[in-house]
C-alpha positions as CSV (number, residue, x, y, z in Angstrom):
1,M,114.8,74.9,113.1
2,I,114.8,78.6,113.7
3,Y,113.1,80.0,116.8
4,T,112.4,83.8,116.6
5,V,111.5,86.2,119.4
6,E,110.5,89.7,118.4
7,C,109.4,92.7,120.6
8,S,109.6,96.4,121.1
9,F,110.4,98.1,124.4
10,A,108.3,101.1,125.6
11,D,110.5,102.6,128.4
12,P,113.5,104.5,127.2
13,G,114.7,105.0,130.8
14,S,115.3,101.3,131.3
15,E,115.9,100.1,127.8
16,A,119.7,100.1,127.9
17,E,119.6,98.0,131.1
18,W,117.1,95.6,129.6
19,N,119.3,95.2,126.5
20,D,122.3,94.4,128.7
21,F,120.2,91.8,130.5
22,Y,119.0,90.2,127.3
23,S,122.4,90.3,125.5
24,L,124.7,89.5,128.4
25,D,122.5,87.2,130.6
26,K,119.6,85.8,128.6
27,L,121.4,84.8,125.4
28,P,124.1,82.9,127.3
29,A,121.5,81.2,129.4
30,L,119.6,80.1,126.3
31,I,122.6,78.8,124.5
32,S,123.3,76.6,127.6
33,V,120.0,74.8,127.1
34,S,120.5,71.4,125.4
35,G,119.1,71.6,121.8
36,F,120.0,75.3,121.4
37,H,122.9,75.7,118.8
38,T,123.1,79.4,118.0
39,S,121.6,82.6,119.4
40,Q,121.9,86.2,118.2
41,R,120.1,89.5,118.7
42,F,119.3,92.2,116.2
43,K,117.9,95.8,116.1
44,A,115.5,96.8,113.4
45,L,116.7,99.6,111.1
46,S,113.4,99.7,109.2
47,H,109.9,100.7,110.4
48,G,106.8,98.6,110.6
49,C,108.2,95.7,112.6
50,P,109.2,95.1,116.3
51,A,112.4,96.9,117.3
52,Y,114.2,93.8,118.5
53,L,114.7,90.3,117.0
54,A,116.4,87.3,118.5
55,I,117.1,84.3,116.3
56,H,118.0,80.9,117.7
57,S,118.9,77.7,116.0
58,I,117.3,74.8,117.9
59,D,116.5,71.1,117.5
60,G,112.7,71.4,117.7
61,L,109.6,72.5,119.7
62,D,110.3,70.0,122.5
63,I,113.3,72.1,123.5
64,L,111.0,75.1,124.2
65,T,108.7,72.9,126.4
66,S,111.4,71.3,128.4
67,E,112.1,71.8,132.1
68,E,115.7,72.8,131.3
69,Y,114.4,75.6,129.0
70,R,112.0,76.8,131.7
71,Q,114.7,76.8,134.4
72,K,117.5,78.3,132.3
73,G,116.0,80.5,129.6
74,G,112.3,80.7,129.4
75,G,110.8,83.8,130.8
76,N,112.9,85.8,133.3
77,F,111.4,89.1,132.0
78,A,109.2,89.9,135.0
79,R,111.2,93.1,135.8
80,W,110.6,94.5,132.3
81,Q,107.4,92.7,131.3
82,Q,105.3,95.9,131.6
83,H,107.5,97.6,129.0
84,I,107.7,94.8,126.5
85,T,105.3,95.4,123.6
86,D,104.6,93.9,120.2
87,W,105.9,90.5,121.4
88,H,105.9,87.5,119.0
89,R,107.4,84.0,119.0
90,N,107.6,81.6,116.1
91,L,109.3,78.3,115.2
92,Y,110.3,78.0,111.6
93,D,111.3,75.0,109.6
94,G,113.3,75.2,106.3
95,V,116.5,76.5,107.7
96,D,118.5,74.3,110.1
97,R,121.0,76.9,111.4
98,A,120.8,80.6,111.3
99,P,123.6,82.2,109.4
100,T,126.2,84.2,111.3
101,F,125.8,87.9,111.0
102,G,128.8,90.1,111.6
103,E,129.1,93.9,112.1
104,G,129.3,94.3,108.3
105,D,126.1,92.5,107.6
106,Y,122.4,93.1,107.6
107,L,119.7,90.5,108.2
108,V,116.9,91.0,105.8
109,L,113.5,89.5,106.2
110,S,110.4,89.4,104.0
111,A,107.0,88.1,105.0
112,K,105.5,88.6,101.6
113,A,107.6,86.6,99.1
114,S,111.1,85.8,98.1
115,E,111.0,88.0,95.0
116,P,111.6,91.3,96.7
117,L,114.9,89.9,98.1
118,I,115.9,88.4,94.8
119,R,115.3,91.8,93.1
120,L,117.6,93.3,95.7
121,G,120.3,90.9,94.6
122,L,120.0,88.7,97.8
123,T,119.8,85.0,98.2
124,P,116.6,84.2,100.2
125,Y,116.1,81.2,102.4
126,A,112.5,80.1,102.8
127,M,111.1,79.4,106.3
128,H,107.7,78.0,107.2
129,A,106.1,78.6,110.6
130,V,105.3,75.3,112.2
131,A,104.6,76.3,115.9
132,M,103.9,79.1,118.3
133,E,102.0,82.0,116.6
134,K,102.6,80.7,113.1
135,F,102.4,84.2,111.8
136,P,103.7,85.2,109.4
137,E,103.3,81.7,108.1
138,Y,106.2,82.1,105.6
139,R,109.3,84.3,105.8
140,W,112.3,84.6,103.7
141,L,115.7,85.4,105.3
142,A,118.7,86.8,103.6
143,K,122.1,88.2,104.4
144,A,123.3,91.5,102.9
145,E,126.7,93.1,103.2
146,R,126.3,96.6,104.4
147,G,128.6,98.2,101.8
148,K,126.9,96.3,99.0
149,A,123.3,96.5,100.1
150,P,120.9,98.9,98.4
151,D,119.8,102.0,100.4
152,I,117.6,100.4,103.1
153,A,115.3,103.5,103.1
154,H,114.1,102.3,99.7
155,F,113.5,98.6,100.5
156,P,110.1,97.4,99.4
157,E,107.2,97.4,101.9
158,G,107.2,94.2,104.0
159,V,111.0,93.8,103.8
160,H,112.6,94.5,107.1
161,V,116.3,95.2,107.8
162,Y,118.1,94.4,111.0
163,A,121.6,95.1,112.3
164,P,123.3,92.6,114.7
165,M,123.4,93.8,118.3
166,T,125.5,90.8,119.5
167,A,127.9,88.3,118.0
168,Q,126.3,85.0,117.3
169,L,126.7,82.7,120.3
170,T,127.2,79.0,119.5
171,R,127.1,76.0,121.7
172,D,130.9,75.7,121.3
173,D,131.2,79.3,122.7
174,D,129.3,78.2,125.8
175,V,131.4,75.1,126.4
176,A,134.6,77.1,126.1
177,F,133.2,79.7,128.5
178,E,132.3,77.0,131.1
179,K,135.8,75.5,130.8
180,A,137.4,78.9,131.4
181,R,135.4,79.4,134.6
C-alpha cells in the first residue's frame, strides 16, 4: 500500500531546518518501523497542491496504528506544528511499492483521471484511498523523465508535478545503516 503525507510550511525562516529534520531524521525513523518498505520526499513544482509530499510503501493500516510507529515515527512535529499547513494523510491501495524516483525523474499525480497522464505519454498507476482522509478518493501516479517530460507549466489542471528531495530509502538501506553503526 502507499501511505502519503502532504503539507505546506508557512515559516520561511525555519523551513530549511524543518526540511533537514524531515529528510534526515524523520524518514530514517519511519523506514525503521516494521512494515515500512520505502520512504521518499518530494517538493511540488506545480501550484494548487501542498508544497511537500512524502510517499511510503507500507504493509497496511495496522502499521500506522502500532505502538512501534507511535514511538519511532508518528508525530514528532511539535516544534514545527504551528507552521505546518494544508496537511493531508491518505492510505492507497492499488500500488504495492512506490517506484524509485531519481534526480532525473518527476513524480506526476492526477486526482481527476488517468487520461491526462496518458495524453502526456506517461504510464499511470491507479490508486484508491482506503483509509485516513480518503480524499482524493482516486489518484493516478506516473513517473516522467525530466528531459522527456512535456513543459510542466502546460500540464492540465489537476495534474501535479513533484521533484524528489531525497533518495528513496528502503528497508535494506536501514539494515545496512544499522550494521555500519
